[in-house]
Wavefront OBJ file of the C-alpha trace (Angstrom):
o trace
v -54.240 -27.762 -154.968
v -57.386 -26.239 -156.455
v -59.467 -27.605 -153.551
v -57.086 -25.998 -151.037
v -57.333 -22.658 -152.841
v -61.125 -22.859 -152.868
v -61.216 -23.709 -149.169
v -58.845 -20.841 -148.430
v -60.963 -18.440 -150.487
v -64.139 -19.676 -148.786
v -62.586 -19.215 -145.331
v -61.315 -15.734 -146.271
v -64.716 -14.636 -147.609
v -66.479 -16.085 -144.544
v -64.135 -14.198 -142.233
v -64.655 -10.976 -144.166
v -68.410 -11.402 -143.981
v -68.333 -12.216 -140.267
v -66.142 -9.233 -139.416
v -68.111 -6.695 -141.427
v -69.982 -3.964 -139.569
v -73.263 -5.075 -141.129
v -72.844 -8.558 -139.663
v -71.975 -7.103 -136.251
v -75.127 -4.965 -136.296
v -77.243 -7.944 -137.403
v -75.833 -10.071 -134.563
v -76.472 -7.253 -132.092
v -80.119 -7.143 -133.215
v -80.323 -10.950 -132.944
v -78.915 -10.761 -129.419
v -81.583 -8.222 -128.467
v -84.320 -10.361 -130.046
v -82.947 -13.476 -128.348
v -83.194 -11.759 -124.955
v -86.940 -11.150 -125.405
v -87.973 -14.717 -124.384
v -85.786 -14.323 -121.311
v -87.843 -11.281 -120.317
v -91.246 -12.683 -121.286
v -90.961 -16.254 -119.976
v -90.009 -17.458 -116.466
v -86.397 -18.568 -116.172
v -85.150 -21.555 -114.189
v -82.188 -19.582 -112.873
v -84.586 -17.115 -111.243
v -87.703 -19.081 -110.324
v -87.990 -22.833 -110.880
v -91.496 -22.850 -109.392
v -92.759 -20.386 -112.008
v -91.300 -22.548 -114.778
v -93.044 -25.642 -113.411
v -96.290 -23.692 -113.145
v -95.974 -22.506 -116.758
v -95.301 -26.053 -118.001
v -98.368 -27.291 -116.138
v -100.641 -24.560 -117.504
v -99.314 -24.807 -121.083
v -99.017 -28.542 -121.592
v -98.818 -28.257 -125.396
v -96.409 -25.442 -126.157
v -94.510 -25.625 -122.840
v -92.496 -28.809 -123.606
v -91.561 -27.447 -127.053
v -90.327 -24.215 -125.500
v -88.359 -26.262 -122.991
v -86.681 -28.218 -125.809
v -85.324 -24.996 -127.322
v -84.171 -23.818 -123.873
v -86.655 -20.940 -123.736
v -86.642 -21.256 -119.928
v -82.824 -21.092 -119.811
v -82.324 -18.376 -122.408
v -79.139 -16.777 -121.147
v -77.339 -20.097 -120.737
v -78.776 -21.711 -123.895
v -76.542 -22.924 -126.717
v -78.138 -20.592 -129.282
v -77.847 -17.439 -127.124
v -74.232 -18.340 -126.325
v -73.537 -18.866 -130.031
v -74.917 -15.401 -130.886
v -72.940 -13.920 -128.004
v -69.649 -15.497 -129.137
v -70.206 -14.657 -132.820
v -70.961 -11.047 -131.904
v -67.790 -10.891 -129.846
v -65.666 -12.331 -132.677
v -67.343 -10.071 -135.239
v -66.756 -6.937 -133.183
v -63.117 -7.788 -132.489
v -62.450 -8.660 -136.125
v -64.176 -5.473 -137.263
v -62.712 -3.055 -134.755
v -59.037 -4.035 -134.844
v -58.521 -3.180 -138.565
v -60.505 0.041 -138.125
v -58.384 1.004 -135.120
v -55.181 0.413 -137.116
v -56.502 2.469 -140.029
v -57.563 5.286 -137.705
v -54.121 5.337 -136.085
v -52.554 5.614 -139.530
v -54.960 8.398 -140.502
v -54.045 10.380 -137.385
v -50.373 10.333 -138.384
v -50.999 11.017 -142.078
v -51.048 14.460 -143.703
v -54.422 15.852 -144.846
v -55.477 14.803 -148.334
v -53.901 16.953 -151.125
v -56.063 19.493 -152.910
v -58.195 17.838 -155.634
v -57.305 18.747 -159.199
v -60.779 20.132 -159.963
v -62.197 21.954 -156.943
v -65.206 23.054 -158.988
v -66.643 19.554 -158.848
v -66.891 19.581 -155.048
v -70.319 20.059 -153.405
v -69.185 23.434 -152.037
v -66.983 25.688 -154.115
v -66.107 29.404 -154.242
v -63.672 31.561 -156.216
v -62.442 35.031 -155.313
v -59.701 37.403 -156.385
v -58.263 39.518 -153.608
v -55.531 42.092 -153.218
v -52.855 40.466 -151.086
v -49.412 38.956 -150.988
v -49.766 35.234 -151.794
v -47.397 33.968 -149.080
v -48.944 36.274 -146.464
v -52.466 35.242 -147.505
v -51.584 31.546 -147.198
v -50.271 32.133 -143.663
v -53.417 34.073 -142.688
v -55.795 31.410 -144.060
v -53.835 28.688 -142.255
v -53.929 30.655 -138.996
v -57.679 31.233 -139.238
v -58.346 27.504 -139.652
v -57.759 27.078 -135.927
v -58.598 23.582 -134.680
v -58.170 22.035 -138.139
v -55.362 19.676 -139.121
v -53.551 21.535 -141.901
v -50.800 21.143 -144.438
v -49.395 23.695 -146.905
v -47.886 22.565 -150.189
v -46.056 24.994 -152.511
v -45.291 24.057 -156.095
v -43.929 26.653 -158.537
v -46.250 29.669 -158.098
v -49.196 27.684 -156.682
v -49.832 27.427 -152.942
v -52.282 24.720 -151.781
v -53.764 24.402 -148.288
v -55.486 21.217 -147.091
v -57.447 21.175 -143.820
v -59.504 18.505 -142.054
v -61.374 18.249 -138.767
v -63.726 15.803 -137.067
v -61.262 12.984 -136.389
v -62.845 12.555 -132.961
v -65.969 11.211 -134.662
v -64.201 8.035 -135.738
v -62.424 7.923 -132.371
v -65.801 8.068 -130.576
v -67.122 5.357 -132.871
v -64.171 3.119 -132.022
v -64.523 3.858 -128.306
v -68.189 2.877 -128.512
v -67.444 -0.475 -130.142
v -64.403 -1.216 -127.985
v -66.508 -0.469 -124.904
v -69.185 -2.813 -126.207
v -66.570 -5.563 -126.496
v -65.357 -4.725 -122.987
v -68.937 -4.887 -121.745
v -69.368 -8.358 -123.228
v -66.108 -9.485 -121.633
v -67.118 -8.013 -118.264
v -70.466 -9.817 -118.382
v -68.686 -13.072 -119.198
v -66.196 -12.597 -116.352
v -69.052 -11.855 -113.961
v -70.830 -15.052 -114.980
v -67.648 -17.094 -114.603
v -66.419 -15.780 -111.266
v -69.572 -14.402 -109.634
v -72.377 -15.962 -107.640
v -75.815 -15.072 -106.385
v -77.859 -16.518 -103.548
v -81.303 -15.874 -102.076
v -82.313 -16.493 -98.501
v -85.375 -15.878 -96.351
v -84.577 -14.227 -93.002
v -87.111 -13.684 -90.223
v -87.146 -10.098 -88.976
v -87.462 -8.852 -85.380
v -84.072 -10.154 -84.231
v -84.410 -13.542 -85.866
v -81.448 -15.904 -86.182
v -80.074 -14.225 -89.324
v -77.664 -15.997 -91.657
v -74.014 -16.118 -92.812
v -73.057 -16.489 -96.468
v -70.115 -18.785 -95.819
v -71.526 -21.736 -97.756
v -74.131 -22.421 -100.478
v -76.019 -24.417 -97.836
v -76.846 -21.132 -96.063
v -79.028 -20.033 -98.986
v -82.476 -21.169 -100.058
v -81.318 -20.933 -103.682
v -77.796 -20.473 -104.995
v -76.523 -19.774 -108.527
v -72.773 -20.007 -108.940
v -70.482 -19.062 -111.816
v -68.716 -21.806 -113.732
v -65.512 -21.357 -111.732
v -67.201 -21.089 -108.311
v -67.395 -24.345 -106.353
v -68.810 -22.798 -103.173
v -65.778 -23.540 -101.007
v -64.264 -20.060 -101.052
v -67.150 -17.639 -100.526
v -66.555 -14.312 -98.811
v -68.663 -14.596 -95.652
v -71.114 -11.888 -94.673
v -73.399 -12.332 -91.662
v -76.679 -10.428 -91.433
v -79.309 -10.022 -88.702
v -82.590 -8.289 -89.546
v -83.606 -6.027 -86.671
v -86.967 -4.886 -88.047
v -88.992 -4.313 -91.181
v -91.223 -1.445 -92.230
v -93.409 -1.043 -95.305
v -95.602 1.844 -96.413
v -98.616 1.293 -98.662
v -100.799 3.240 -101.029
v -104.554 3.226 -100.492
v -104.831 0.540 -103.171
v -102.630 -1.784 -101.120
v -99.601 -1.447 -103.382
v -96.327 -1.190 -101.494
v -94.871 2.302 -101.824
v -91.585 1.547 -100.085
v -90.063 -0.896 -97.627
v -86.872 -0.998 -95.591
v -85.102 -2.913 -92.855
v -82.597 -1.984 -90.196
v -79.935 -4.658 -90.055
v -76.668 -5.543 -88.375
v -73.861 -7.185 -90.312
v -70.398 -8.655 -89.926
v -67.664 -8.986 -92.547
v -63.898 -9.431 -92.746
v -62.216 -8.700 -89.373
v -65.565 -8.121 -87.649
v -66.232 -11.856 -87.895
v -63.167 -12.584 -85.783
v -63.853 -9.786 -83.312
v -67.633 -10.466 -83.132
v -68.416 -6.820 -83.961
v -71.841 -6.057 -85.456
v -72.271 -2.908 -87.520
v -75.646 -1.242 -88.202
v -76.968 -0.468 -91.668
v -80.238 0.049 -93.504
v -81.563 -1.910 -96.468
v -84.183 -0.410 -98.771
v -85.337 -0.668 -102.353
v -82.383 0.130 -104.627
v -80.222 0.724 -101.546
v -78.181 -2.456 -101.002
v -75.470 -3.141 -98.465
v -72.065 -3.148 -100.191
v -69.303 -4.814 -98.239
v -66.167 -6.758 -99.149
v -67.185 -6.998 -102.806
v -70.625 -8.389 -101.939
v -73.986 -6.684 -102.381
v -76.929 -7.549 -100.152
v -80.307 -6.562 -101.650
v -83.722 -6.411 -100.025
v -85.920 -7.999 -102.694
v -89.218 -8.760 -101.022
v -91.041 -9.624 -97.845
v -93.925 -11.523 -96.335
v -95.194 -12.914 -93.034
v -94.055 -15.729 -90.780
v -96.787 -16.957 -88.361
v -95.787 -18.339 -84.957
v -97.510 -21.403 -83.480
v -96.981 -22.962 -80.058
v -97.986 -26.574 -79.492
v -98.396 -27.721 -75.882
v -98.411 -31.510 -75.629
v -100.443 -33.494 -73.047
v -97.492 -33.688 -70.631
v -97.295 -29.865 -70.497
v -94.187 -29.529 -72.603
v -94.408 -27.096 -75.473
v -92.580 -26.197 -78.636
v -92.922 -23.080 -80.813
v -92.214 -22.653 -84.493
v -91.975 -19.507 -86.613
v -91.685 -20.109 -90.355
v -92.351 -18.064 -93.451
v -95.546 -18.613 -95.433
v -95.763 -17.990 -99.143
v -97.635 -14.829 -100.263
v -100.212 -16.059 -102.785
v -101.839 -12.678 -103.407
v -99.294 -9.877 -104.001
v -101.988 -7.243 -103.423
v -103.263 -8.358 -100.031
v -100.399 -10.701 -99.015
v -102.843 -13.514 -98.240
v -100.345 -16.305 -97.591
v -100.341 -20.078 -97.435
v -97.951 -22.406 -95.703
v -97.344 -25.302 -93.379
v -95.707 -25.981 -90.021
v -94.334 -29.289 -88.741
v -93.697 -29.642 -85.005
v -91.955 -32.649 -83.478
v -92.736 -33.462 -79.820
v -89.971 -32.469 -77.365
v -87.523 -35.146 -76.327
v -88.969 -37.326 -73.568
v -92.618 -36.609 -74.285
v -92.933 -39.917 -76.153
v -89.956 -42.167 -75.299
v -90.949 -44.733 -77.921
v -89.809 -43.416 -81.357
v -92.752 -45.071 -83.103
v -95.236 -43.424 -80.737
v -93.455 -40.082 -81.078
v -93.652 -40.329 -84.859
v -97.396 -40.946 -84.688
v -97.915 -37.839 -82.531
v -96.149 -35.234 -84.610
v -98.273 -32.137 -85.251
v -98.653 -30.532 -88.674
v -100.494 -27.299 -89.454
v -101.486 -26.140 -92.937
v -103.634 -23.202 -93.925
v -103.922 -19.512 -94.764
v -102.666 -16.364 -93.078
v -104.355 -12.973 -93.567
v -102.543 -9.824 -92.364
v -105.901 -8.001 -92.274
v -108.753 -10.422 -91.620
v -111.788 -10.414 -93.893
v -114.340 -13.210 -93.477
v -116.898 -14.419 -95.996
v -118.804 -16.672 -93.648
v -116.003 -18.890 -92.367
v -113.875 -18.392 -95.493
v -110.801 -16.295 -94.652
v -109.330 -13.678 -96.954
v -107.338 -10.469 -96.497
v -108.448 -6.918 -97.245
v -105.053 -5.168 -96.946
v -101.371 -6.214 -96.987
v -100.453 -4.403 -93.760
v -100.738 -6.421 -90.551
v -103.737 -4.709 -88.955
v -105.811 -7.680 -87.809
v -103.876 -10.904 -88.411
v -105.726 -14.198 -88.523
v -105.227 -17.765 -89.690
v -107.484 -20.464 -91.072
v -105.759 -23.793 -90.410
v -106.169 -27.510 -90.702
v -104.395 -29.416 -87.925
v -102.988 -32.885 -88.541
v -101.514 -35.496 -86.216
v -99.314 -38.391 -87.253
v -96.159 -38.965 -89.247
v -95.194 -35.712 -90.999
v -92.334 -37.366 -92.890
v -89.647 -35.481 -90.975
v -87.797 -38.758 -90.358
v -88.172 -40.105 -93.894
v -85.247 -38.196 -95.357
v -87.315 -37.137 -98.367
v -87.228 -33.514 -99.437
v -90.472 -31.647 -98.769
v -91.812 -28.238 -99.610
v -91.803 -25.941 -96.589
v -95.112 -24.488 -97.805
v -97.068 -27.741 -98.135
v -97.464 -31.006 -96.263
v -96.447 -34.220 -97.972
v -99.647 -35.358 -99.748
v -98.434 -38.971 -99.730
v -98.532 -39.033 -95.944
v -102.134 -37.833 -96.002
v -103.173 -40.271 -98.747
v -101.612 -43.180 -96.838
v -103.502 -42.151 -93.647
v -100.216 -41.756 -91.820
v -101.065 -38.107 -91.259
v -104.687 -37.447 -90.297
v -106.653 -34.243 -89.931
v -107.908 -33.816 -86.369
v -109.167 -30.209 -86.267
v -109.961 -27.097 -88.296
v -110.106 -23.573 -86.884
v -109.984 -19.860 -87.576
v -107.749 -18.180 -84.995
v -106.726 -14.678 -83.990
v -103.473 -13.997 -82.095
v -103.625 -15.551 -78.633
v -106.443 -17.950 -79.515
v -105.967 -21.701 -79.418
v -107.660 -24.978 -80.173
v -107.541 -28.095 -77.973
v -107.270 -31.496 -79.635
v -108.980 -34.661 -78.414
v -105.822 -35.937 -76.672
v -105.304 -32.700 -74.748
v -102.751 -31.166 -77.121
v -103.210 -27.386 -77.456
v -102.335 -25.526 -80.669
v -102.030 -21.778 -80.179
v -101.604 -19.009 -82.747
v -99.207 -16.456 -81.227
v -99.194 -13.927 -84.054
v -96.822 -13.208 -86.919
v -93.655 -11.339 -87.752
v -92.237 -10.185 -91.044
v -89.678 -12.060 -93.054
v -87.500 -10.534 -95.773
v -86.058 -12.017 -98.928
v -82.377 -11.113 -99.160
v -80.121 -11.606 -102.157
v -76.350 -11.761 -101.815
v -74.543 -11.082 -105.093
v -70.883 -11.008 -105.955
v -69.743 -9.822 -109.378
v -66.009 -9.054 -109.639
v -66.567 -7.295 -112.981
v -69.340 -4.965 -111.809
v -67.097 -1.890 -111.719
v -65.843 -2.640 -115.225
v -69.420 -3.010 -116.443
v -70.106 0.512 -115.174
v -66.897 1.902 -116.692
v -67.518 0.334 -120.098
v -71.157 1.429 -120.066
v -70.110 5.041 -119.385
v -67.368 5.039 -122.022
v -69.745 3.442 -124.499
v -72.268 6.243 -123.986
v -69.508 8.868 -124.170
v -68.221 7.390 -127.432
v -71.738 7.307 -128.862
v -72.327 10.974 -127.974
v -68.997 12.012 -129.538
v -69.689 10.054 -132.726
v -73.106 11.693 -133.051
v -72.046 15.262 -132.238
v -68.719 15.587 -134.055
v -68.885 16.155 -137.831
v -66.201 15.351 -140.392
v -65.250 18.276 -142.645
v -62.630 18.854 -145.332
v -61.617 22.230 -146.810
v -59.078 22.997 -149.545
v -57.706 26.285 -150.843
v -55.633 26.895 -153.979
v -53.825 30.247 -154.315
v -52.462 31.361 -157.669
v -51.081 34.761 -158.816
v -53.765 37.039 -160.271
v -53.698 38.734 -163.674
v -53.056 42.123 -162.049
v -49.978 42.771 -159.997
v -50.508 42.324 -156.250
v -53.614 40.167 -156.630
v -54.236 36.529 -155.784
v -56.831 34.139 -157.205
v -58.308 32.098 -154.337
v -60.247 28.936 -155.094
v -61.954 27.253 -152.135
v -63.667 23.877 -151.942
v -65.391 22.008 -149.107
v -66.669 18.509 -148.480
v -68.766 17.155 -145.627
v -67.545 13.632 -144.918
v -70.593 12.739 -142.815
v -73.775 14.696 -142.181
v -73.966 17.629 -144.606
v -76.815 19.357 -142.773
v -75.908 23.026 -142.329
v -72.631 22.596 -144.208
v -73.566 25.220 -146.824
v -73.901 28.042 -144.311
v -70.882 26.815 -142.402
v -68.758 26.778 -145.564
v -69.790 30.316 -146.508
v -68.950 31.599 -143.024
v -65.608 29.811 -143.231
v -64.794 31.470 -146.568
v -65.671 34.904 -145.190
v -63.541 34.333 -142.091
v -60.508 33.117 -144.037
v -60.569 36.091 -146.455
v -61.671 38.750 -143.999
v -59.643 41.920 -144.403
v -58.628 41.203 -147.965
v -60.622 43.393 -150.414
v -62.085 41.336 -153.279
v -61.716 42.347 -156.894
v -64.391 39.831 -158.061
v -66.232 36.738 -156.937
v -67.697 33.599 -158.426
v -70.692 31.760 -157.125
v -70.843 28.371 -155.532
v -71.441 25.278 -157.547
v -72.532 21.709 -156.893
v -70.285 18.774 -157.511
v -70.618 15.013 -157.461
v -68.661 13.038 -154.877
v -65.391 12.727 -153.052
v -63.977 10.137 -155.405
v -64.579 12.337 -158.468
v -62.942 15.309 -156.754
v -59.820 13.483 -155.750
l 1 2 3 4 5 6 7 8 9 10 11 12 13 14 15 16 17 18 19 20 21 22 23 24 25 26 27 28 29 30 31 32 33 34 35 36 37 38 39 40 41 42 43 44 45 46 47 48 49 50 51 52 53 54 55 56 57 58 59 60 61 62 63 64 65 66 67 68 69 70 71 72 73 74 75 76 77 78 79 80 81 82 83 84 85 86 87 88 89 90 91 92 93 94 95 96 97 98 99 100 101 102 103 104 105 106 107 108 109 110 111 112 113 114 115 116 117 118 119 120 121 122 123 124 125 126 127 128 129 130 131 132 133 134 135 136 137 138 139 140 141 142 143 144 145 146 147 148 149 150 151 152 153 154 155 156 157 158 159 160 161 162 163 164 165 166 167 168 169 170 171 172 173 174 175 176 177 178 179 180 181 182 183 184 185 186 187 188 189 190 191 192 193 194 195 196 197 198 199 200 201 202 203 204 205 206 207 208 209 210 211 212 213 214 215 216 217 218 219 220 221 222 223 224 225 226 227 228 229 230 231 232 233 234 235 236 237 238 239 240 241 242 243 244 245 246 247 248 249 250 251 252 253 254 255 256 257 258 259 260 261 262 263 264 265 266 267 268 269 270 271 272 273 274 275 276 277 278 279 280 281 282 283 284 285 286 287 288 289 290 291 292 293 294 295 296 297 298 299 300 301 302 303 304 305 306 307 308 309 310 311 312 313 314 315 316 317 318 319 320 321 322 323 324 325 326 327 328 329 330 331 332 333 334 335 336 337 338 339 340 341 342 343 344 345 346 347 348 349 350 351 352 353 354 355 356 357 358 359 360 361 362 363 364 365 366 367 368 369 370 371 372 373 374 375 376 377 378 379 380 381 382 383 384 385 386 387 388 389 390 391 392 393 394 395 396 397 398 399 400 401 402 403 404 405 406 407 408 409 410 411 412 413 414 415 416 417 418 419 420 421 422 423 424 425 426 427 428 429 430 431 432 433 434 435 436 437 438 439 440 441 442 443 444 445 446 447 448 449 450 451 452 453 454 455 456 457 458 459 460 461 462 463 464 465 466 467 468 469 470 471 472 473 474 475 476 477 478 479 480 481 482 483 484 485 486 487 488 489 490 491 492 493 494 495 496 497 498 499 500 501 502 503 504 505 506 507 508 509 510 511 512 513 514 515 516 517 518 519 520 521 522 523 524 525 526 527 528 529 530 531 532 533 534 535
């Protein structure tokens, strides 16, 4: 029995500690501190390549950071634990406060303390007036205050309070914070986000009907990818403006899109994507995140048949957009009837692309990110590119195993401008046709996005109210004076929150309440101790 009581007391004390405002604030600070690694370190959910690069460069500390899920901060067990504890703490703290505030709104103002002279602000005056009339006038001049008048024998007492909206704003702030946490959780459960590279200049575009349409796809825990809301996008063009330093000042794309009934009717609608100007349709948001260049190569095989390929290359230098990449071109059907011979005559190209050519001898670099004088420096390979192996390969690099095993052999190296070509020893011609832009699009769906905005706005409104509104209490005690037709007025005031400026405000309040009633004498103000002593 004693053990059960101890366990019950321990659980009760733990719950009280968890649901205290101090604990909620501490957890909120911990949540903010826990988010710092997510901002400072690359995250797998955003860029797996950056995480791999960090682990390679920091071989000592990297694995230890990985063990504590520093590269998956927002889905880690410790961040989730802080998140859940904060949610429980806020709910357990706010509900009792909300009940108490509701009771306080219905309750009468606190009765006049027995000793008003012990309050921080106090004044005594004797005026010529009728006591009942004076009580009505003082009550009327306390406009906007919650008031109550109590009469006992020959003593009339007036209690007045204002500033209840301060606590209301405080509660709105914390309730909105809870709502914000819930909205974030709902968004993570039922939302999804996918990134895809789309070639501009009337390229093939894409449709978000399946996770397979994206280059990377992050789904909420309840999203299995079988019920996505399809949006189809074609990128008509791309335009970027640059500062003299080469930094992009702005970029935008004119697009055409289909959604909902337009998919059935094959109707394309125009729109414009720009920085911070996404396409919003059918609950989806399509963002223009970045861009780069996609070179085009045409390979003409010895029999005269040709095949072209346009594929994005990875920008390695964000300032000049010097890019690297690879192209794999399979001979057209019928060029080599024997599959083994066809496999040995596949063409692979790997190298650099410069939007504005700058040569250091034969070494290619770029002097500006805008496409003013495009050029490529390429190595050309012939052999088995691994297209038939079924193994996954990077689109930006050739399979090094094929090169090491001599199944893919370098046959030429060249620097080319648009329209230039190189002829291989078997008569195959590799031509550089130029380049077009590609854009990186992100399709996001968050069913709780509107609620996130609403709760964020109400949270800020509640915070402003709680900071601006001040809690004040004023009491007045009226007793018959020694002379006939006179009334002794004793006033007291208490600032429940910030007392800054309360002295002047209290004096103005006394003057306003007794204005028009000639005084027979006055007593100065005195300093008291605290609310508990007064009451």
